[in-house]
Structures are given as C-alpha cells and as structure tokens.
N, C-alpha and C positions, 0 to 999 in steps of 0.2 A: 134889269140883267140880262148881259148875254152869254148864251152857251156856244160853245165850239168845240165839237168833233174833231181831234186829229187821226188825222186818215193814216193809216197803215206804212205808206210811200213817205209821210213826213218822218215817219219815226224810225222807220227801217235801217237807219246809218247811224241811228243813236246810240252810243256804247250802253245803255241801259234796257237798251227797249228789249224787250225777252217775248215776241208774241203775245203784250197785251191784249186782252178780248176790248177796253174802250181807255180810250183819252180823253178828258174832257178840258178845257180851259173857261174860267168863268170870270168874267170881270162884269162890276158894277160903278160907275162911274160917279154914283153920288155917294156910298160909302165908301170907297178906294177897294173894293173887294175886287183882288187879283190868285185867283185859286188853281191848282190843278187839281181834277181827281181823275186816281190813277187805277180800274180796275183788272188785275193780271191774271185771277181764273176761279171764274166758278165752278167748276168739275163737282166739287163738296159742297156746292150752296151759293149765298148769297154773299160777297165778299164784306170782310169785316176790316177796317183797319181805320186808328186814330187821327184825328186832322191837328196839322204839324204848323204852328203859327212860327216864323222866323225873319226876321230882315235878310233877305239873301242879297247877295250881290246883283245877281239880275234872274233873268225869269229863266234862262239857260238852266242857271243855277239850280232852281225850283225844279222845273220839270223832270231834272236828272233824280231830285231825291224823293218824287213822289213816283219814279217808277224803279227806282232802286228802292222803297221802302213798302210796295206794295208787294215785289216780286218776294220779298222777305218773309210779310205775312203769310202770302200763301202756302209758302214751306213750313211758317209758323204754326197756322193751323194745323196743316195737314199734319206735322210729326205730334202734336196735340192731342189727336185725335177727336179733333171739333167738325161737325160737319159744318163747317165753314169756309167757302173761298177767301182769296186775299185781296186787298185793296186800300188804298191812301190817299190821305189828300192834306195840302199841304197849302197856306195860306201866304203869299206873298206878301209883307207889307211895304209901302212904302217909306219915304222919309216924312210924309206929313201922317199919314196912314194910322188912325187910332184902332186897335182892337177893341171897337165898342159892340153894345149889344144888337144894335141895325145893322152890323158888319155880318156877324154870325147868323142873322136871323136870315138877311139874304144867301149867306153860306147854302143855310138851312133850306131853302127853297130850290136852291140847285140840287140838293142832295133829294128831295122831292122830286124833282123830275126826270131822276133815274129809276124810280116806279120800283124801289127796293132793291136793288141793282150792289147797291153798295149799302153798304150801315156805318156811321163813323160813330166817332168817340171821342172820351180828352187825349193829347199825348201833351210834345213838348210844346211849350207855349199856350197849351189852353186848360181851363178849369171845368169843376163842374157847374157855373154859372152859364158861361159858355155853353154848354150845352143844353143847358138851357133855355138860352136865347135860340140856338137850333131848333131847340123842341116846338117851340113857337110854329115852325112853317114844314115839320116832318116828323111823323115818328118813326122814322129810321135812324135812333139817336141812343145811344149805350151811355151809364154814367152821368144822369142828370142828377139833382141836390135830391136828399129823396127816397133815391132808387137803391136797392140793397147791394150794388157796388156803386158807392159814390166817387169813391176814390181807390183806381186800382191797385195804385204805388205798393200797397204793406203785402199783394197778394205776388207781384213782381219779385220782391225784395223774398219772399217766402221761397221762391222758386229756384232765386240765383242763389240762397243758402246752400237747398238742398244739395243745388250740380257743384257746390263750391266741395262738398262733404265728399260727395261721387268724385269727385275729379283728386281729391286728397285718399280716401279709399286707394283706388288705383294707382298714384302715382306712389304714395308713403307706406301704402298697405294699413291704411289705420283711417276712419273716419275722428279721430281724435285732434282737433287743431290746437289744441294745447302746445305753447311754445314754437308755432308756426307765426311766420311775421306774413302780413298780408296789406299791399301798397292799394290802396282804393282812390281810385281817379275820379273825383265828381261828388259831393256830398247834395245832391238835388232829394228829392221824395224818396226816390229806391237806394243811390247810392250811400247815403244817410241811415236809410235802416238798414242796411245791409252791413255796414261798418258798426252797426248797433249792435247785429247778431254775430256777427264776429268776432268781437271784445267780450260779450257772453259767455262764447265758446272756447274763451282763453287765447284765442289770437292776438298778437301783437300788432299793432296798428300803425302803418304810415298812412295820412291820410291829405289830400289837397284839394283843393278847389279854389276856382277865380273871386268868391265872395270870402273875403277875409275875415267879416264876422262870423260865416259860419263856421271856419275854418278854425277860427280860435276857440270856439264852441264844444266843436269837436275836439282839440286837445285838449282841453279843460276833461269832456264829458267821459273819454277813453283814455286820459292819461298818453295820448298817443302823440306822433312825431311827426310835423308837417313837412311836407315836402311841394316846389312848385309843380303846379299841373303838371307843367312842359319835361320834369324830370321823373314824373309816379314811375312810367312804366321801366325807368333805367333805375331804380333803387334797389338795392339789394334786398330782396325778401322771396318769401315761397311761394306765395300766389300776387299774381298782376291782376287788380280786382276794376277794370275799367266800366265806370258807370257813368260817361261825361257820352259827347258826341260819338258817332260813327268815323270811320277809316283810318284810324289811330293804327292798328295793325297794318305797316308798310316795307317796303324797302329800308328806309331808314330806320324807325325804329324795330323792327325784330332782332337785328345783328345788338341791339342796346338793350335786349329785354335780359334782367338775370334772375328772375322767377322760374321757376319748373312747370308752374300751372298760368294759364290764362282764362278767367272765368270772371264774367262780369256780367251787369245789364244793358250795358250800352249797344243800339241797333247797328247792323252794317259796318263791326267791328274791322272787316278784313277790305281794306284799297280795293283786293282785284283777286281774284279766285287762287291765283300765283301763291299767294302772302301764307295762304294754309299748310302750303310744301314747305315755304321759308318755316314755318313755325315747327313744321315736324322734321325736317332738316337737321334744327337744333335742338333737339329733342325736346319742345315746350308742348306739353300737353295743351291744347287747345279743346276750350269750350265751347262749341258752335253757339253764336250767340242767339239765333231765333230758336234754339233749344232750353238754352238756361232762361232765358227771360220771359217765355211764354206764360208765367203765371196772372198778369193783369188780362191779357185778352182770354185767360180760361175764364178767373171768374166773373169776367161781363158778358161774354156767353153762356153763361149756367144761372146766371143770377136771374132768381126771382122764379127757378126751378125747387119743385117739393124738395125738400132737405137737400137745399143747394148751400147751406154751409159749412155741413161735414163733406157734401161729395166736390165742394169747390174746394176744400182746403186737403184733403185726400188724391187730386187730381194732378193739383199741385206742386203737393210733396213727391208724387212720383215723373216728378221731372228729374230727379235725382237717378229713378232704375234706370228710364232713358235714357241719361248721358252713359249709367255706367254699362248699357249696352249694347252706345254708340263708341263708345272705349274698349270695349271688350273684341267687338266685330271688326273696328277700324285695324287693334293691334293682330289679329287674325290675322287680317286679308291684306296686310301691309299697306293700307290706304290712309288716306288724311281722317282725322274727324270731323273736318268739313262735306267730304265725298260721301262719309258712309251715313251725315246725315240727309244729305240731299237725294241719297237713293232710299233711304226709307220714305221721304216725303212722298220721291217721284213714286215708290212703288203703290203706295192708297191714293193717289193722284191718278193711276191710270187704273188701279180697279176701279176707280170710281168711274172714270171714263168707259170703262168696258160694260159696267153696268148702266149705264144712259145709253149706251148704243143697243144694246138689246133689247132694250125694253120697248 
C-alpha cells in the first residue's frame, strides 16, 4: 500500500481547496484500492467524516469530492457543537474493482497510518459490515456492527424533519405540515425516512428515485405521486426536499424551483457559493445542508457516552432550533442563510483557535 501526501502547491489552484491541513492519496494494487483522505481542519478535535465509495469518472473528480465534503464536515461538526474537526474519505472504484472486505481492510490501514487525526465512518456506498472490515486495521472508525449507533441514517432523517418544521414555521408561520406538498428527491436510507415522517405529519408527497421498485413502494405506502428525479426540483410543491447527490442547486435548476422552501438531506447541495444568493433573490428559504443533515454525525460522535440515547435525540431535534436562529439572523442582517451558517461555524472555529494559541 502506498500513501502519498499531496503538497499544498499541488492543490492551491484547485477550486475546492480551502487550506486543507492534510490530503492523502492511497493506493493498493492488490485490492484495487484508490482513495483520497482529506483532513480539512482539526481546530476542534480529530477530523470525523465518513468514507464514500463511488465509481467516479476519474481521480480528479474523486479528489474534488473529498476536498468539498471534508470542508463541509468541518462546518457541520462546528455548527452542531461537536468537539470534532472535519475530514472525508472517498474510495474511487475502477471498472473491475469490487468493494470487498480486503479493500476496506487496506483502507483501514491507511486510516491507522494517520495516527487518529482522521476518524472514518459509513457514508454513501458503505455499510456497517464495511466499517467492520475497516475496524480490523484501525480503531479510528465508527458505526461498526453492534455499536450503539450502527446506522446513523435514522438520526440524519430526524434532524432533517425537525429542520423542515423550523423552515415551515419561519416561512408559513406554523409548524403544521398538514396540507403542504413536499417533493422528496431520493428515497435512500435517509430520504425514505424523511418522506415517511412528512407523510405522518400530514404532508402530501411527490416522490422520485432512480430505483423503480423503491419508487413504486413509496407511492403505495403514502399515496404519493411519482415524478422523475430530474423533475423533482421543478414540481409544484411547497417544500423541495433534496436527498440525493449534491450540486443539484445551480444556475440551471434554481430558476425552475417552484417551492418556497428547500430543505433536505443531500450534502453539498449548492453547486457554488453564488447559488445561495440565487435562492434568496427568488425568495426561496434555504436550509443550509450541513446544518440540517447533521443528525447522523451527532449520533456517531455521542455514541457510547452515558445517557447517550436521550442526549443524541435531544441534540438532533435541536437542529430545528439552530436553523430557526439561522433563518432569523439572515432575515435581520439581510444575508443568505448559507452565509449565516458559515459565519456561526467560523465563529466557533475562531474561538477554538484562539484558545489553542493561548494554551
């Protein structure tokens, strides 16, 4: 196995580079492992962020994903009040590569080589069983089978639901979702649970997913209407709930959105910083993704602590209060909700850095 640290001069012209503390390329020819581990910031503690497995078009796309996602984890963990920094790993599968246990064990060796500066966990394309294979080579892993939080997706969904309630109260004056229509894009582990909670709360559902069988099941379960995934954002709805992959809010899609609220579980929803302004200019209330979808990382971070079941639930439900504060401050200051969320996270990071320098 080979680990190569990418030097800052190699990355400084990359559009997703944000003074990351450490970026490592991992390769193992025997298992076909090709991965990037990006540690963005450890001011608040070790960098926690999941391991994503995907068939990227090329290594450049994989590196971009690692850089973007790791920065998002720094802000997510800071805003969630966790004493953890931000990092992310991506494993780029080749045409003939299988995500087998041997590959994850090698990845675990790479995590171990970082000496605890990065803690990995489940993400898109990985499972608790995969994390168990990682755990055979390192202790710096969360979400293994039998752990207190084996699957963080229910907590992610719970936080998204409470974030939607806060958005509805801010925009419509009440937390009552009865009679409102929500367009849920993506019915994976998180999206399905969010849709289920929205239905129980009385919302009318429009649902979309690339898996036809899953889509048909959702239509039957909640008397929902099916729409094509590429049409979900432009559906006539009160709330657009993106729960698929990122960068779906961009110069093309934002002018087509009919909803008054965008609040969902997907990471990196904005294709670029300017897209927050595009949403605001159209009067669309945007729940910053890393604020609303922090339930999973909160659960993983607090797992195993005494009284954690109640503590996790309370902290995840408090995502609604965090978003309510963001919405109020954005309205008061005439700023975008994304800018306010960033500011709150950066204020906490700055405080941690000052304390570290003074120590």
